[in-house]
TIDOMAR-698168 format. One record per residue (C-alpha): chain; residue in three letters; x, y, z; residue number from 1. Coordinates in nm, 2 decimals. Layout:
N
('A', 'ALA', (X, Y, Z), NUM);
...
END
This chain:
54
('A', 'UNK', (12.47, 27.94, -12.65), 1);
('A', 'UNK', (12.84, 27.89, -12.60), 2);
('A', 'UNK', (12.92, 27.73, -12.26), 3);
('A', 'UNK', (13.27, 27.84, -12.16), 4);
('A', 'UNK', (13.28, 27.59, -11.87), 5);
('A', 'UNK', (13.27, 27.31, -12.13), 6);
('A', 'UNK', (13.58, 27.45, -12.30), 7);
('A', 'UNK', (13.78, 27.42, -11.97), 8);
('A', 'UNK', (13.73, 27.78, -11.87), 9);
('A', 'UNK', (13.61, 27.87, -11.52), 10);
('A', 'UNK', (13.31, 28.11, -11.54), 11);
('A', 'UNK', (13.19, 28.35, -11.28), 12);
('A', 'UNK', (12.84, 28.51, -11.26), 13);
('A', 'UNK', (12.74, 28.84, -11.09), 14);
('A', 'UNK', (12.40, 28.98, -11.01), 15);
('A', 'UNK', (12.50, 29.34, -11.04), 16);
('A', 'UNK', (12.81, 29.56, -11.10), 17);
('A', 'UNK', (12.92, 29.56, -10.73), 18);
('A', 'UNK', (12.91, 29.19, -10.72), 19);
('A', 'UNK', (13.10, 29.18, -11.05), 20);
('A', 'UNK', (13.37, 29.42, -10.93), 21);
('A', 'UNK', (13.41, 29.22, -10.61), 22);
('A', 'UNK', (13.47, 28.90, -10.81), 23);
('A', 'UNK', (13.70, 29.07, -11.06), 24);
('A', 'UNK', (13.91, 29.20, -10.77), 25);
('A', 'UNK', (13.92, 28.86, -10.59), 26);
('A', 'UNK', (14.00, 28.64, -10.89), 27);
('A', 'UNK', (14.25, 28.64, -11.18), 28);
('A', 'UNK', (14.00, 28.75, -11.45), 29);
('A', 'UNK', (14.12, 28.76, -11.81), 30);
('A', 'UNK', (13.80, 28.82, -12.00), 31);
('A', 'UNK', (13.48, 29.01, -11.90), 32);
('A', 'UNK', (13.16, 28.96, -12.09), 33);
('A', 'UNK', (12.88, 29.19, -11.96), 34);
('A', 'UNK', (12.54, 29.33, -12.04), 35);
('A', 'UNK', (12.56, 29.70, -12.11), 36);
('A', 'UNK', (12.26, 29.77, -11.89), 37);
('A', 'UNK', (12.33, 29.60, -11.56), 38);
('A', 'UNK', (12.20, 29.73, -11.22), 39);
('A', 'UNK', (12.39, 30.01, -11.04), 40);
('A', 'UNK', (12.67, 30.08, -11.29), 41);
('A', 'UNK', (12.67, 30.07, -11.67), 42);
('A', 'UNK', (12.84, 29.77, -11.83), 43);
('A', 'UNK', (13.08, 30.00, -12.01), 44);
('A', 'UNK', (13.19, 30.16, -11.68), 45);
('A', 'UNK', (13.24, 29.81, -11.54), 46);
('A', 'UNK', (13.47, 29.73, -11.83), 47);
('A', 'UNK', (13.67, 30.05, -11.78), 48);
('A', 'UNK', (13.72, 29.97, -11.42), 49);
('A', 'UNK', (13.84, 29.62, -11.52), 50);
('A', 'UNK', (14.09, 29.76, -11.77), 51);
('A', 'UNK', (14.23, 30.00, -11.50), 52);
('A', 'UNK', (14.28, 29.71, -11.27), 53);
('A', 'UNK', (14.48, 29.49, -11.52), 54);
END
């Protein structure tokens, strides 16, 4: 498993899509890696939301 924090990247974790959206909006996020089946909103919808906010 690749550990991004060891490559000098700050990583964020979220327990569901609402938590992820909140963190994406609060931080300067450049990359999103998500499971496609996360609680509350599908991972693809989370990515679409991220792309609209960039």
